[in-house]
C-alpha positions as a printed NumPy array, in Angstrom:
array([[-61.976,  21.726, -20.344],
       [-62.356,  20.469, -23.894],
       [-63.092,  16.84 , -23.159],
       [-65.989,  15.279, -25.02 ],
       [-65.539,  11.643, -24.039],
       [-68.565,   9.71 , -22.884],
       [-66.687,   6.829, -21.312],
       [-63.228,   5.479, -20.598],
       [-60.873,   5.049, -23.528],
       [-59.68 ,   1.671, -24.696],
       [-55.926,   1.071, -24.361],
       [-55.462,   1.508, -28.126],
       [-57.381,   4.805, -28.128],
       [-55.417,   6.046, -25.126],
       [-52.113,   5.165, -26.798],
       [-53.154,   6.925, -30.007],
       [-54.215,  10.009, -28.065],
       [-50.939,  10.063, -26.11 ],
       [-48.881,   9.721, -29.299],
       [-50.848,  12.54 , -30.909],
       [-50.272,  14.863, -27.973],
       [-46.609,  13.865, -27.582],
       [-46.007,  14.576, -31.274],
       [-47.102,  18.185, -30.783],
       [-44.637,  18.799, -27.935],
       [-40.961,  19.582, -28.055],
       [-38.718,  21.84 , -30.079],
       [-39.445,  20.231, -33.465],
       [-43.166,  20.914, -33.172],
       [-42.471,  24.488, -32.036],
       [-40.192,  25.078, -35.028],
       [-42.828,  23.689, -37.389],
       [-45.541,  25.843, -35.824],
       [-43.447,  29.038, -35.647],
       [-40.822,  29.012, -38.408],
       [-40.236,  32.782, -38.423],
       [-39.746,  32.992, -34.667],
       [-37.403,  29.997, -34.659],
       [-35.349,  31.475, -37.501],
       [-35.124,  34.763, -35.627],
       [-34.013,  33.011, -32.448],
       [-31.4  ,  31.03 , -34.375],
       [-30.04 ,  34.177, -36.023],
       [-29.97 ,  36.032, -32.722],
       [-28.213,  33.158, -30.977],
       [-25.67 ,  32.956, -33.808],
       [-24.959,  36.669, -33.687],
       [-24.524,  36.63 , -29.926],
       [-22.392,  33.494, -29.975],
       [-20.262,  34.872, -32.82 ],
       [-19.217,  37.942, -30.847],
       [-15.956,  37.528, -28.936],
       [-16.46 ,  39.585, -25.784],
       [-16.842,  37.75 , -22.481],
       [-20.118,  39.477, -21.674],
       [-21.67 ,  38.295, -24.893],
       [-20.268,  34.82 , -24.32 ],
       [-22.01 ,  34.646, -20.945],
       [-25.209,  35.964, -22.53 ],
       [-24.97 ,  33.388, -25.311],
       [-24.428,  30.566, -22.826],
       [-27.444,  31.604, -20.778],
       [-29.565,  31.982, -23.93 ],
       [-28.538,  28.534, -25.143],
       [-29.282,  26.964, -21.767],
       [-32.663,  28.703, -21.73 ],
       [-33.473,  27.421, -25.214],
       [-32.36 ,  23.891, -24.37 ],
       [-34.52 ,  23.791, -21.235],
       [-37.594,  25.299, -22.893],
       [-39.622,  22.783, -24.854],
       [-42.585,  24.977, -25.74 ]])
């Protein structure tokens, strides 16, 4: 893997590394990294959710649940 450490990390270094990695995870980081894709997904979800048929409502609910469970 990409590890270049020569010894164990101090607690402060480990905390800083964990915070750095945790800051790059989640939906906010994904939106910042991929603004066009996130805008497209938001528009698509809005169009699907705005339609009134029951089939599209079920599709919108499954899409929303998929987006809420996906953090990458």
